[in-house]
C-alpha atoms as a printed R data frame, in Angstrom:
    type eleno elety resid chain resno       x       y       z
1   ATOM     1    CA   MET     A     1 -14.148   8.012 -13.155
2   ATOM     2    CA   ALA     A     2 -15.786   5.397 -15.350
3   ATOM     3    CA   PRO     A     3 -17.354   2.204 -14.041
4   ATOM     4    CA   SER     A     4 -14.655  -0.347 -13.260
5   ATOM     5    CA   SER     A     5 -13.913  -2.974 -15.880
6   ATOM     6    CA   SER     A     6 -15.350  -5.578 -13.499
7   ATOM     7    CA   PHE     A     7 -18.732  -3.798 -13.409
8   ATOM     8    CA   ILE     A     8 -20.793  -5.662 -15.991
9   ATOM     9    CA   VAL     A     9 -24.573  -5.357 -15.975
10  ATOM    10    CA   ASP     A    10 -26.676  -8.491 -16.154
11  ATOM    11    CA   ARG     A    11 -29.018  -7.225 -18.893
12  ATOM    12    CA   ARG     A    12 -31.502 -10.044 -18.399
13  ATOM    13    CA   ALA     A    13 -31.796  -9.272 -14.682
14  ATOM    14    CA   LEU     A    14 -32.115  -5.563 -15.483
15  ATOM    15    CA   ARG     A    15 -35.020  -6.121 -17.879
16  ATOM    16    CA   ARG     A    16 -36.740  -8.479 -15.452
17  ATOM    17    CA   SER     A    17 -36.353  -6.124 -12.482
18  ATOM    18    CA   PHE     A    18 -37.787  -3.071 -14.226
19  ATOM    19    CA   SER     A    19 -40.579  -4.997 -15.914
20  ATOM    20    CA   ARG     A    20 -41.692  -6.327 -12.527
21  ATOM    21    CA   ALA     A    21 -41.599  -2.806 -11.063
22  ATOM    22    CA   ALA     A    22 -43.657  -1.230 -13.846
23  ATOM    23    CA   ALA     A    23 -47.042  -1.260 -12.090
24  ATOM    24    CA   GLN     A    24 -45.894   0.808  -9.099
25  ATOM    25    CA   TYR     A    25 -42.975   2.693 -10.673
26  ATOM    26    CA   GLU     A    26 -44.587   6.115 -11.120
27  ATOM    27    CA   ARG     A    27 -46.131   5.945  -7.657
28  ATOM    28    CA   CYS     A    28 -42.709   5.408  -6.051
29  ATOM    29    CA   ALA     A    29 -40.490   7.456  -8.394
30  ATOM    30    CA   HIS     A    30 -40.497  10.704  -6.399
31  ATOM    31    CA   LEU     A    31 -36.919  11.739  -7.142
32  ATOM    32    CA   GLN     A    32 -37.137  10.488 -10.729
33  ATOM    33    CA   ARG     A    33 -40.173  12.718 -11.354
34  ATOM    34    CA   ARG     A    34 -38.398  15.703  -9.807
35  ATOM    35    CA   VAL     A    35 -35.326  15.250 -11.978
36  ATOM    36    CA   ARG     A    36 -37.486  14.622 -15.051
37  ATOM    37    CA   SER     A    37 -39.376  17.867 -14.461
38  ATOM    38    CA   ASP     A    38 -36.121  19.795 -14.131
39  ATOM    39    CA   LEU     A    39 -34.734  18.236 -17.305
40  ATOM    40    CA   LEU     A    40 -37.881  19.048 -19.278
41  ATOM    41    CA   GLU     A    41 -37.708  22.616 -17.997
42  ATOM    42    CA   ARG     A    42 -34.200  22.950 -19.449
43  ATOM    43    CA   LEU     A    43 -35.590  22.505 -22.937
44  ATOM    44    CA   GLN     A    44 -36.730  26.143 -22.823
45  ATOM    45    CA   PHE     A    45 -33.088  27.220 -23.109
46  ATOM    46    CA   PHE     A    46 -32.680  25.626 -26.545
47  ATOM    47    CA   CYS     A    47 -34.132  26.938 -29.771
48  ATOM    48    CA   ILE     A    48 -35.332  23.677 -31.311
49  ATOM    49    CA   ASP     A    49 -38.347  22.536 -33.310
50  ATOM    50    CA   PRO     A    50 -37.721  18.791 -33.645
51  ATOM    51    CA   GLY     A    51 -39.338  16.579 -36.229
52  ATOM    52    CA   CYS     A    52 -38.365  13.404 -34.358
53  ATOM    53    CA   VAL     A    53 -37.716  13.008 -30.612
54  ATOM    54    CA   LEU     A    54 -36.211   9.957 -28.914
55  ATOM    55    CA   ASP     A    55 -37.028   9.426 -25.231
56  ATOM    56    CA   LEU     A    56 -34.149   7.098 -24.349
57  ATOM    57    CA   GLY     A    57 -34.877   5.020 -21.265
58  ATOM    58    CA   ALA     A    58 -38.528   6.035 -21.290
59  ATOM    59    CA   ALA     A    59 -39.607   3.704 -18.442
60  ATOM    60    CA   SER     A    60 -43.410   3.970 -18.221
61  ATOM    61    CA   CYS     A    61 -43.388   6.769 -20.838
62  ATOM    62    CA   ALA     A    62 -44.411   9.683 -18.605
63  ATOM    63    CA   SER     A    63 -41.632  11.769 -20.158
64  ATOM    64    CA   THR     A    64 -42.618  10.499 -23.621
65  ATOM    65    CA   GLU     A    65 -46.104  11.940 -23.137
66  ATOM    66    CA   GLN     A    66 -44.732  15.240 -21.853
67  ATOM    67    CA   LEU     A    67 -42.375  15.511 -24.824
68  ATOM    68    CA   HIS     A    68 -45.344  14.829 -27.117
69  ATOM    69    CA   GLU     A    69 -47.270  17.644 -25.441
70  ATOM    70    CA   ARG     A    70 -44.323  20.042 -25.799
71  ATOM    71    CA   PHE     A    71 -43.654  19.114 -29.432
72  ATOM    72    CA   PRO     A    72 -47.076  18.073 -30.816
73  ATOM    73    CA   ARG     A    73 -45.910  18.096 -34.448
74  ATOM    74    CA   ALA     A    74 -42.959  15.779 -33.784
75  ATOM    75    CA   ARG     A    75 -42.838  12.010 -33.933
76  ATOM    76    CA   VAL     A    76 -41.884  10.862 -30.417
77  ATOM    77    CA   LEU     A    77 -40.290   7.473 -29.744
78  ATOM    78    CA   GLY     A    78 -40.350   6.061 -26.233
79  ATOM    79    CA   LEU     A    79 -37.560   3.473 -26.032
80  ATOM    80    CA   ASP     A    80 -36.756   1.251 -23.072
81  ATOM    81    CA   VAL     A    81 -35.017  -2.077 -22.496
82  ATOM    82    CA   ALA     A    82 -37.855  -3.340 -20.260
83  ATOM    83    CA   GLU     A    83 -40.970  -4.313 -22.197
84  ATOM    84    CA   GLY     A    84 -43.030  -4.359 -19.011
85  ATOM    85    CA   MET     A    85 -42.281  -0.682 -18.444
86  ATOM    86    CA   LEU     A    86 -43.441   0.283 -21.928
87  ATOM    87    CA   ARG     A    87 -46.648  -1.709 -21.494
88  ATOM    88    CA   ALA     A    88 -47.381   0.295 -18.314
89  ATOM    89    CA   MET     A    89 -47.973   3.466 -20.343
90  ATOM    90    CA   PRO     A    90 -51.558   4.528 -19.579
91  ATOM    91    CA   PRO     A    91 -53.923   4.306 -22.569
92  ATOM    92    CA   ALA     A    92 -54.797   7.532 -24.355
93  ATOM    93    CA   ARG     A    93 -58.244   8.925 -23.682
94  ATOM    94    CA   TRP     A    94 -58.801   9.415 -27.402
95  ATOM    95    CA   PRO     A    95 -57.112   7.206 -30.053
96  ATOM    96    CA   TRP     A    96 -55.859  10.146 -32.154
97  ATOM    97    CA   GLN     A    97 -54.042  11.771 -29.221
98  ATOM    98    CA   ARG     A    98 -50.928   9.623 -29.750
99  ATOM    99    CA   ARG     A    99 -50.782   8.999 -33.473
100 ATOM   100    CA   THR     A   100 -47.182  10.261 -33.517
101 ATOM   101    CA   VAL     A   101 -46.056   8.396 -30.355
102 ATOM   102    CA   LEU     A   102 -44.353   5.019 -30.726
103 ATOM   103    CA   ARG     A   103 -42.960   2.627 -28.128
104 ATOM   104    CA   VAL     A   104 -39.819   0.645 -28.884
105 ATOM   105    CA   CYS     A   105 -38.293  -2.110 -26.745
106 ATOM   106    CA   ALA     A   106 -34.537  -2.083 -27.361
107 ATOM   107    CA   ASP     A   107 -31.114  -1.609 -25.769
108 ATOM   108    CA   ALA     A   108 -29.640   1.895 -25.739
109 ATOM   109    CA   ALA     A   109 -26.287   0.486 -26.858
110 ATOM   110    CA   ALA     A   110 -27.808  -0.946 -30.063
111 ATOM   111    CA   LEU     A   111 -30.583   1.359 -31.270
112 ATOM   112    CA   PRO     A   112 -32.808  -0.104 -34.021
113 ATOM   113    CA   LEU     A   113 -32.966   3.294 -35.731
114 ATOM   114    CA   ARG     A   114 -31.448   4.595 -38.939
115 ATOM   115    CA   SER     A   115 -28.611   7.113 -38.755
116 ATOM   116    CA   GLN     A   116 -29.417  10.833 -38.464
117 ATOM   117    CA   CYS     A   117 -33.131  10.302 -37.869
118 ATOM   118    CA   CYS     A   118 -33.599  12.257 -34.610
119 ATOM   119    CA   ASP     A   119 -33.438  15.952 -33.764
120 ATOM   120    CA   LEU     A   120 -33.614  15.518 -29.972
121 ATOM   121    CA   VAL     A   121 -32.515  12.676 -27.691
122 ATOM   122    CA   PHE     A   122 -33.931  13.068 -24.174
123 ATOM   123    CA   SER     A   123 -32.764  10.654 -21.493
124 ATOM   124    CA   ASN     A   124 -33.748  10.832 -17.827
125 ATOM   125    CA   LEU     A   125 -31.828   8.702 -15.303
126 ATOM   126    CA   MET     A   126 -31.014   5.843 -17.656
127 ATOM   127    CA   LEU     A   127 -27.279   6.034 -18.321
128 ATOM   128    CA   GLN     A   128 -26.377   4.726 -14.857
129 ATOM   129    CA   TRP     A   129 -27.669   1.313 -16.008
130 ATOM   130    CA   CYS     A   130 -25.162   1.183 -18.889
131 ATOM   131    CA   ASP     A   131 -21.816  -0.438 -18.131
132 ATOM   132    CA   ARG     A   132 -20.436   0.718 -21.507
133 ATOM   133    CA   PRO     A   133 -21.547   4.352 -21.863
134 ATOM   134    CA   ASN     A   134 -19.184   4.774 -24.812
135 ATOM   135    CA   LEU     A   135 -21.461   2.520 -26.879
136 ATOM   136    CA   VAL     A   136 -24.564   4.468 -25.844
137 ATOM   137    CA   PHE     A   137 -23.070   7.864 -26.664
138 ATOM   138    CA   GLY     A   138 -21.819   6.435 -29.955
139 ATOM   139    CA   GLU     A   139 -25.346   5.342 -30.843
140 ATOM   140    CA   ILE     A   140 -26.767   8.708 -29.803
141 ATOM   141    CA   ALA     A   141 -24.223  10.472 -32.014
142 ATOM   142    CA   ARG     A   142 -25.189   8.165 -34.880
143 ATOM   143    CA   VAL     A   143 -28.948   8.742 -34.723
144 ATOM   144    CA   LEU     A   144 -28.823  12.501 -34.158
145 ATOM   145    CA   ARG     A   145 -29.063  14.752 -37.186
146 ATOM   146    CA   PRO     A   146 -26.350  17.444 -37.569
147 ATOM   147    CA   GLY     A   147 -27.010  20.079 -34.936
148 ATOM   148    CA   GLY     A   148 -29.373  17.743 -33.026
149 ATOM   149    CA   LEU     A   149 -29.523  17.996 -29.233
150 ATOM   150    CA   LEU     A   150 -28.798  15.430 -26.511
151 ATOM   151    CA   LEU     A   151 -30.248  16.327 -23.102
152 ATOM   152    CA   PHE     A   152 -29.757  13.826 -20.286
153 ATOM   153    CA   SER     A   153 -29.527  13.144 -16.576
154 ATOM   154    CA   THR     A   154 -27.850  10.293 -14.745
155 ATOM   155    CA   PHE     A   155 -26.653   9.345 -11.279
156 ATOM   156    CA   GLY     A   156 -23.067  10.122 -10.274
157 ATOM   157    CA   PRO     A   157 -20.636   8.212  -8.002
158 ATOM   158    CA   ASP     A   158 -21.809   9.833  -4.741
159 ATOM   159    CA   THR     A   159 -25.205   8.169  -5.201
160 ATOM   160    CA   LEU     A   160 -26.057   5.820  -2.325
161 ATOM   161    CA   SER     A   161 -22.637   6.476  -0.796
162 ATOM   162    CA   GLU     A   162 -24.028   5.827   2.688
163 ATOM   163    CA   LEU     A   163 -25.475   2.462   1.686
164 ATOM   164    CA   ARG     A   164 -22.228   1.551  -0.068
165 ATOM   165    CA   ALA     A   165 -20.194   2.420   3.054
166 ATOM   166    CA   ALA     A   166 -22.546   0.461   5.316
167 ATOM   167    CA   TRP     A   167 -22.205  -2.653   3.147
168 ATOM   168    CA   ALA     A   168 -18.418  -2.198   3.058
169 ATOM   169    CA   ALA     A   169 -18.467  -2.505   6.854
170 ATOM   170    CA   ALA     A   170 -20.278  -5.844   6.509
171 ATOM   171    CA   ASP     A   171 -18.290  -7.598   3.752
172 ATOM   172    CA   ASP     A   172 -16.110  -7.004   0.707
173 ATOM   173    CA   ARG     A   173 -18.724  -7.969  -1.919
174 ATOM   174    CA   SER     A   174 -20.504  -5.758  -4.446
175 ATOM   175    CA   HIS     A   175 -23.921  -4.527  -3.279
176 ATOM   176    CA   VAL     A   176 -24.252  -1.105  -4.970
177 ATOM   177    CA   SER     A   177 -23.717  -0.298  -8.655
178 ATOM   178    CA   ASP     A   178 -20.783   1.757  -9.934
179 ATOM   179    CA   PHE     A   179 -21.579   5.175 -11.401
180 ATOM   180    CA   ILE     A   180 -19.548   7.248 -13.868
181 ATOM   181    CA   ASP     A   181 -18.566  10.769 -12.761
182 ATOM   182    CA   MET     A   182 -19.098  14.063 -14.587
183 ATOM   183    CA   HIS     A   183 -15.586  14.219 -16.055
184 ATOM   184    CA   GLY     A   184 -15.814  10.666 -17.338
185 ATOM   185    CA   LEU     A   185 -19.146  11.449 -18.972
186 ATOM   186    CA   GLY     A   186 -17.684  14.520 -20.641
187 ATOM   187    CA   ASP     A   187 -14.794  12.459 -22.002
188 ATOM   188    CA   GLU     A   188 -17.126   9.797 -23.410
189 ATOM   189    CA   ILE     A   189 -19.351  12.441 -25.019
190 ATOM   190    CA   MET     A   190 -16.384  14.017 -26.773
191 ATOM   191    CA   ARG     A   191 -15.009  10.646 -27.918
192 ATOM   192    CA   ALA     A   192 -18.386   9.853 -29.479
193 ATOM   193    CA   GLY     A   193 -18.083  12.948 -31.647
194 ATOM   194    CA   LEU     A   194 -20.718  15.030 -29.872
195 ATOM   195    CA   ALA     A   195 -19.916  18.731 -29.501
196 ATOM   196    CA   GLU     A   196 -20.220  21.417 -26.825
197 ATOM   197    CA   PRO     A   197 -20.840  19.113 -23.826
198 ATOM   198    CA   VAL     A   198 -22.040  21.063 -20.797
199 ATOM   199    CA   LEU     A   199 -22.692  19.349 -17.484
200 ATOM   200    CA   ASP     A   200 -23.639  20.244 -13.928
201 ATOM   201    CA   VAL     A   201 -24.143  18.354 -10.680
202 ATOM   202    CA   GLU     A   202 -26.738  18.558  -7.919
203 ATOM   203    CA   HIS     A   203 -26.854  16.475  -4.744
204 ATOM   204    CA   HIS     A   204 -30.223  15.393  -3.358
205 ATOM   205    CA   HIS     A   205 -30.242  14.309   0.283
206 ATOM   206    CA   LEU     A   206 -33.229  12.140   1.212
207 ATOM   207    CA   HIS     A   207 -34.009  10.554   4.576
208 ATOM   208    CA   TYR     A   208 -35.553   7.211   5.444
209 ATOM   209    CA   THR     A   209 -36.863   5.692   8.647
210 ATOM   210    CA   ASP     A   210 -34.283   2.907   8.356
211 ATOM   211    CA   ALA     A   211 -32.073   1.107   5.841
212 ATOM   212    CA   ARG     A   212 -34.757  -1.459   5.093
213 ATOM   213    CA   ALA     A   213 -37.135   1.319   3.967
214 ATOM   214    CA   LEU     A   214 -34.512   2.609   1.522
215 ATOM   215    CA   MET     A   215 -33.835  -0.846   0.102
216 ATOM   216    CA   GLN     A   216 -37.552  -1.562  -0.213
217 ATOM   217    CA   GLU     A   217 -38.042   1.646  -2.203
218 ATOM   218    CA   LEU     A   218 -35.185   0.698  -4.528
219 ATOM   219    CA   ARG     A   219 -36.781  -2.712  -5.089
220 ATOM   220    CA   LEU     A   220 -40.187  -1.160  -5.864
221 ATOM   221    CA   LEU     A   221 -38.512   1.103  -8.429
222 ATOM   222    CA   GLY     A   222 -36.784  -1.853 -10.039
223 ATOM   223    CA   ALA     A   223 -33.444  -0.273  -9.096
224 ATOM   224    CA   ARG     A   224 -31.838  -3.471  -7.888
225 ATOM   225    CA   HIS     A   225 -28.123  -4.138  -7.974
226 ATOM   226    CA   VAL     A   226 -27.805  -6.070 -11.246
227 ATOM   227    CA   ALA     A   227 -24.041  -6.396 -11.685
228 ATOM   228    CA   GLN     A   228 -23.019  -9.858 -12.838
229 ATOM   229    CA   ASP     A   229 -20.745 -10.249  -9.784
230 ATOM   230    CA   ARG     A   230 -23.506  -9.264  -7.322
231 ATOM   231    CA   VAL     A   231 -24.292 -11.347  -4.272
232 ATOM   232    CA   ARG     A   232 -27.029 -13.794  -5.264
233 ATOM   233    CA   GLY     A   233 -29.470 -15.595  -3.052
234 ATOM   234    CA   LEU     A   234 -30.134 -14.833   0.582
235 ATOM   235    CA   ILE     A   235 -27.726 -12.623   2.512
236 ATOM   236    CA   GLY     A   236 -26.656 -14.069   5.856
237 ATOM   237    CA   THR     A   237 -28.337 -12.564   8.893
238 ATOM   238    CA   ARG     A   238 -24.998 -11.643  10.454
239 ATOM   239    CA   ARG     A   239 -23.820  -9.723   7.402
240 ATOM   240    CA   LEU     A   240 -27.169  -7.965   7.117
241 ATOM   241    CA   ALA     A   241 -27.066  -7.059  10.809
242 ATOM   242    CA   ARG     A   242 -23.553  -5.606  10.439
243 ATOM   243    CA   MET     A   243 -24.712  -3.490   7.514
244 ATOM   244    CA   LEU     A   244 -27.803  -2.245   9.332
245 ATOM   245    CA   ASP     A   245 -25.734  -1.398  12.408
246 ATOM   246    CA   ALA     A   246 -23.160   0.515  10.337
247 ATOM   247    CA   TYR     A   247 -25.884   2.489   8.569
248 ATOM   248    CA   GLU     A   248 -27.628   3.249  11.852
249 ATOM   249    CA   ARG     A   249 -24.526   5.126  13.039
250 ATOM   250    CA   LEU     A   250 -25.195   7.702  10.310
251 ATOM   251    CA   ARG     A   251 -28.651   8.590  11.643
252 ATOM   252    CA   GLN     A   252 -29.604  12.266  11.556
253 ATOM   253    CA   PRO     A   253 -32.585  14.088  13.102
254 ATOM   254    CA   GLY     A   254 -34.564  13.520   9.890
255 ATOM   255    CA   GLY     A   255 -33.721   9.817   9.672
256 ATOM   256    CA   LEU     A   256 -31.082   7.800   7.849
257 ATOM   257    CA   PRO     A   257 -29.551   9.863   5.010
258 ATOM   258    CA   ALA     A   258 -29.287   8.710   1.404
259 ATOM   259    CA   THR     A   259 -27.401  10.839  -1.096
260 ATOM   260    CA   PHE     A   260 -28.302  10.908  -4.788
261 ATOM   261    CA   GLU     A   261 -25.832  12.741  -7.025
262 ATOM   262    CA   VAL     A   262 -27.621  13.847 -10.188
263 ATOM   263    CA   ILE     A   263 -25.584  14.866 -13.234
264 ATOM   264    CA   CYS     A   264 -27.375  16.750 -16.014
265 ATOM   265    CA   GLY     A   265 -25.799  17.384 -19.382
266 ATOM   266    CA   ALA     A   266 -26.337  18.554 -22.922
267 ATOM   267    CA   ALA     A   267 -24.407  18.183 -26.167
268 ATOM   268    CA   PHE     A   268 -24.955  18.627 -29.890
269 ATOM   269    CA   ALA     A   269 -24.417  16.347 -32.852
270 ATOM   270    CA   GLY     A   270 -20.921  17.252 -33.983
271 ATOM   271    CA   GLU     A   271 -21.315  18.180 -37.637
272 ATOM   272    CA   GLY     A   272 -23.071  21.495 -37.941
273 ATOM   273    CA   ALA     A   273 -23.376  21.872 -34.171
274 ATOM   274    CA   PRO     A   274 -23.520  25.399 -32.770
275 ATOM   275    CA   ARG     A   275 -20.215  26.271 -31.111
276 ATOM   276    CA   SER     A   276 -19.534  28.877 -28.458
277 ATOM   277    CA   GLY     A   277 -15.951  28.035 -27.539
278 ATOM   278    CA   ARG     A   278 -16.918  27.008 -23.981
279 ATOM   279    CA   HIS     A   279 -17.444  23.585 -22.556
280 ATOM   280    CA   GLY     A   280 -19.101  24.552 -19.310
281 ATOM   281    CA   GLY     A   281 -19.562  27.143 -16.594
282 ATOM   282    CA   ASP     A   282 -16.827  28.952 -14.724
283 ATOM   283    CA   ARG     A   283 -17.710  27.327 -11.414
284 ATOM   284    CA   PRO     A   284 -18.866  23.828 -10.410
285 ATOM   285    CA   GLY     A   285 -22.637  23.593 -10.545
286 ATOM   286    CA   GLU     A   286 -23.089  26.052 -13.412
287 ATOM   287    CA   PHE     A   287 -25.063  25.114 -16.510
288 ATOM   288    CA   ALA     A   288 -23.698  26.818 -19.641
289 ATOM   289    CA   VAL     A   289 -25.161  26.599 -23.133
290 ATOM   290    CA   PRO     A   290 -23.944  28.062 -26.455
291 ATOM   291    CA   LEU     A   291 -25.493  31.484 -27.100
292 ATOM   292    CA   SER     A   292 -26.413  30.460 -30.625
293 ATOM   293    CA   ALA     A   293 -28.599  27.688 -29.217
294 ATOM   294    CA   LEU     A   294 -30.594  29.915 -26.888
295 ATOM   295    CA   GLY     A   295 -34.187  30.723 -27.721
296 ATOM   296    CA   ARG     A   296 -36.984  32.633 -26.102
297 ATOM   297    CA   PRO     A   297 -38.377  30.723 -23.074
298 ATOM   298    CA   ARG     A   298 -41.703  28.993 -23.655
299 ATOM   299    CA   ARG     A   299 -44.645  30.282 -21.684
């Protein structure tokens, strides 16, 4: 399932929200750090020695720094749509430590990069903010060199399903973003000309003291609902009370549940890409990669 045609992101609101959240983002991004660590760990399964790495949706550039540490000889570009996030990157202790690290403020759907300039595109939990993923995958396919690797994570449609259901009990307006599912992502990857897409899904179940605590965390992360048709201004106390009451009925011993469906995937630039003849694992949840792309794990 792809985002509905009515789901259009307000890009200005998106940039403003994440720029405002930059100062406290890393302190609050517990799940984001966990997923980022898992995604970085997956790099050990690919035999690559990139000359240029693009961290797409770099946020405060924590992953950019880690990619620089893993590939010290590569030029690493940290790209994000929110300038405030990029400015939040901590300064290097020594000036020469980041001579090959660059920060770029740009939209993932219109990359200011020449074609076939990157060997690796790494993207952690960014694609869910793109209402036209076909454009993003098209740009990724354009900037990757033949045989180059895309490694990404994003949120799937089960994300915040409890919050979505609670709001649905209060009114019929949009309060939670739409998310593309794994099959839709695979289709868009193939249409963009990328090869050997492999994807898997993991559900993270977090608990909060109440619905307000969940919504406050989302605000601190900059993860506001930024669809153009979102409810603007103050929400009426009655509607808010109905939502809170509906959510409260879902309470578990650990608190109010919040599901986050994380989809991880990999694909290669089509021309010259290694091919194994398989597009995924035999069972849901498996992560399959072409044998020709496997290397010895880093230690």
